[in-house]
N, C-alpha and C positions, 0 to 999 in steps of 0.2 A: 244633734250636737255631737261633735266628734269626741272620741275617747281621749282623755288627756293623760299625760304621763304623771303618775302620782309621785311627787318628790318628797317633801318633808311635811307630814301632818303631825298630829300630837305626839305620836310614838317617838320620833327623833327630833323634836323641836327642843331647843334649849330655853326658849323664852315664849311663853304663851299668855295672851290676853284673853280673859274670860269675862263676858258680860252676862249678868243675870237680870232678867226682866222683872219688873215690879210684881206682875201677876204670880210669879213663882215664889216670891218672898213675903207677900203681904196677905196671904189667904184671901185672894181676890179683892184686895183693897181694904181689908178690915184692920190693917196694922201688921207690924212685923210678926212673922211666925217663927218663933225661936227654934222650933223643931226643924224647920226647913233650913234655917241658917246653920244649925248644927250639922245637918246632912251635907250641905255644901262644903262646910269647913272640913269635914272628914274626907271628902273626895279630893279637895284641893290639897289637903295635907299629904295625901297619897302621892300626888305629883311632886310636891315640894320635897318630900323625903326621898324621892328618887333623883333629886338633884336638878329638877326643872325650876326655872324662875317663873313665878306666876304673878300676874298683875290682874287684880279683880276690879271690874267696873260694875258698880252695884246701883241699881235703882231702889226705890222704896222709901226715900226720906219723906216725900210729900205725903204719901199714903199713911205713913206712921204718924206724921205730925197731925194730919186730919183726925186720926183715931184718938190721939192724945188730947186734942182740943175739942173732941166731941162733934166734929163736923161730918155730916152724912154725905154732903155734896162737895165735889171738888170746886173750890172757889174760882171765880173768873178774874177777880182783881189781883193784879201783880203783887201788891203789898201783902195781901192775905196768903198768896202762894209762897212768898218769901218767908213769911212768919211760920207757915206750916213746915217749910223745908228746914228752917233753923231748929225748930222743936224736934223734928223727925231725925235730922242728921246726927244729933248727939246720941240718940237712942240706937240708931243704926250702927254707928261706930262702936258703941258699947256692946251691942249684941255680937258683932264680929269679934271684938277683942275677947269676950268671954268664951266664944266658941273655939277660936284658934288657940286659946290658952290651954285647952285640954291636950293639945299636941306640942306644947312648948314653943309655939310659933308666935313671933312678934308681928304685929300689924301696924300700919300707919295710915292715917286719913289724909288724902290729898284731894282738895277741891280745886277744880279748874274752870276757867271760862274761855270763851272763844278768843278773847283778847290775849290770854296767856299763851295761846297757840299761834296767834297771828303776828304778835310782836316778836321780832327776832331775838331780842335780848331776853325776854321773859320765856320764850320757847327754849332757849339754851339753858336757862336756869332751871326750868321744869325738868328738862331731860337730865341735867346733871344731878339734881336732887333725887329723881326716881332711880337713876343708875346706881347712885350711892346706896339707896335703900336696898336694892336688889343684891348689891355686893355684900351688904350686911345681913343677908338672908331674911330680910323683912318682907312681908307681903303688903304692897301698897293697895289700899282700897280707895278707888277713885270715883268721884261723882262730880256732876256739874255743880258749880257754886251757885245754886238757885237763890240763895239769900241776897246776893248783891247784884245779880244780873237783871237786865231789862230785856224787853222783847227784842230790841234791836240787836243785841249781842248774844242771844241764845244760840247754843248749838242745836237745841230743839229736841234732841232725844239722845239717850245713852248709846244707841247703836252707832251713831255718828261719832260720839265721844270715844267709844272703844276703838273705832277705826283710826282716829287721829292719834290715840295712844299707841296703837300698833305701829303707825308711821313714825311717831316720835321715838320709840324705843327699838324700832326695827325688829319686832317680834316675828317669828316664823309663822305662827298660827294665831288666828283670832276666832274664838269659839263664842257664838251667840246662842245663849240658852233662852228658850221661849216656851210658850204653851202649845206651840204647833210642832209637828214632827219634822218639818222641813218645808221645802218648796215644791209646789205642784205646778203643772203647766196651766191649770185653771182652778177655780175655787172648788175644792172637794165637797163643800157643804151644798153647793148648787149643782155640781156635775159629778154624777156617780162614776163616770169614765175618766175622771181626772188622773193624769199620770204623775207619779212621784218622780222628782228629779234627784237622782243619787249623786251625780257629778256633772259639773259644767264649768265653763270658763268664767271667772269673775270679770264683769264688764261687758259680757255678751248682751247686746241691745235687746235680744229676744226675752231675756230674763225680766227686764223692766216692764215689758208689755204683759207678762204673765202675773206679776206680783199685784196683789190687791191693795185695799186700803187698811186702815187701822182695825185691829181685831177685837180689842176689849176696851171697856170704858176706863180701865185703870192706866194702861200704858199710853204713850203718845205716838207710837209708830207701829205700822203693820209690816207686812212682808216687804213692801217696796223700800222702806227705810233700810231694811236688812240687806237687800240686794244692792242698794246704792252704797251702803257701808262697806260691803265686800269689795265693790269696785274701787272704793277709796283705799281700803287696806292693801289691795293688790298693787297700788302704785309704788309701795315700798317693798314689794315682794312677799307680802303675807298672804297665806291661804286662809279662807274663812270656812268654818263649819257652822251651819244653822241646824240646831237639834232641839228636841223636846227635853225640857228639864224634868219631865215626869218619868223618864227612862231610869230604871234602877242602875245605880253604880255607873252612871254614864261616863264620867271623866276617866276613871281607871280603865274602863273598857276601851275608850278612845286611845288611851295611852298604850294599851296592849296591841293596838293596830286594828281594832275592829272598826268597820265602816258603819257609822250611824248618822242619820240625818242627811242633809244636803251638803256636799263639799263643793265650794266654789274656788277653783284653783287660780293662783296668780301665774301669768305667763312667764314672767322673768324672775330669777332668783334675787335675793336681797342685795347682794353686793353689786350685781349688774344694774339693779334698779337705781342704786345710789350713784353709780358711775355714769349711767345715762343722764340722770338729773344734773350732775356736774357738767357733763359734756354739752348739755342743751343750753346752759347759761353762757351766753356770749360775752356779756358785760362783766369785766373784772373790776374790783374796787381799788386795787392797788397792786404793787409789785414787791417781791422779795428778791434781792440780788444775792446769788449763792456763790460760794467759793467752789473750787474744783472738787474737793473732797465731798461736799454735800451733794453736788450733781451726780457723782459716782454712786454715793449711798442711795440716792433716789432711783436712778435709772438702771443701775446694775445689781444692786443688792436688795431692792424692795423695802428700804428702811423708811421710817418716818423722818420728817424734817425737824432737826433740832436747832435751837437758837444759835448754837456755836458755829454752825456752818453758813450763817447769813452775814453778809458784809454791809448791806444797805437796805433801808426801807423806803419805798417810794409811794406817795399817795396818802390819802387819809381814809382809813377803813375801820370798821368796828369788829369786835369779836364775832366769829361765825360768818363773816363775809367771805366772798370768793376772791382769792388773790392768785396771781400768776407767779411762778418761780422762774427767774431768768438768770442768764450769765451777764457779765459786765458789758457785753456787746448788745444785749437785748434779745438774745435767742431764748425762746420759751421751751422749758423742759417738762413742766408740770403745772397743774393748777389745783387748788383745793380750798377747803374751809379752814380759816385761820383761827387758832386758839386764843390769840391776843389781839387787842386793838393796835392800830399803828403807833399810838402814843406809848403804850406799854412795850410794844415790840422794839421800838427804838432804844429802850433802856436795857434790853436783855440780849440784843444780837451780839454775837461774838463771845458770849459768856456760856459756861457750862450750865446745864439744867439745875445742878445742885445750888446755884447762886440765885435762882429766880425768886425764892421766898425772901431772901435778905434784901433783894433789890426792889421788889414790888410789894412786899408785905404779905403776899398770899400766892399760892400756886394753883392756877386753874388747870394747867396741864404741864407735863414735862416736855412736850414737843410743841413746835410751832404749828405744824400740820401733821395730824396722824395719818398713817398710810391708808387707812380705811376711808378717809375723807379726801382722797387725792386721786387724780388721774394723771398718768405719765404719758407724755408724747413720745412715741417710739420712732 
């Protein structure tokens, strides 16, 4: 595998998603280990106090629920798993709240399902809520909503959930903490000549061939789910690090630029990933007709599109849909993800952003399309 250019890993990331596996938190399935939670809270607080935004994806709810209910075996029935998750989730949230309280850090519990991330409207609401928490210096602690999900809508493992959260929030780095030190080219337990992979490209098909099956009876995913999660995270430009949670002071050491574990690097940076995604979507849901001033602001000054510069709304689209920005003759200058539905857009076009709240009753955004969610045709 070729040597890849190391761009932004933990050291210079502004936003980091950290996923902690259940085997690291539950004393190998015996229930929440409060000393381990405290150890992670100390390390995450170090990143947080250095100004980084941290999103924590935590396993462990079902294992803790089983311990509290006195169940030695993980149940197979969905309703029993849901009950265990409900009992365990409240304890997990409480353990994190107590641990982070030592550092004066607020936490928030966020439970997500596949439907929350597949449905456009719910996706945007989840992103908006999480971004607001981060702006408020709160650490969101995310888990799959095991209490209400069914097998059909499961994300299946928190490795995948973490990657989707990295996509959702456009994090630069996704750190998967596990009980393995990283990725080998073959199973080191069976092959004494197995080579450790320090760095590779996320999405390289050779990685999927190397990764084995599930490692422990506690977790639901082995190295393959982590390799696939890295591939998914790379779609939005996030690099992934797979490292052992047993390494002392791991997160501060990663932040200092130390190379620990396996680094799976994204080929394209975050902004390019988003622009490529926008460019690849051929179908637009509607059109915004701009005045000359708005066209100049977009094409010459790199500004966001404000409602005041729009003269007409064409088509029927929802918030978050892809729309084209055109002049009166139909020439297209840009396209992007719109902050308001067509119905709401028609009420605020031609008006200053300061009037949005009085017209609509609430402000989703001050711009119609943010410059980061737009591509300009030169």
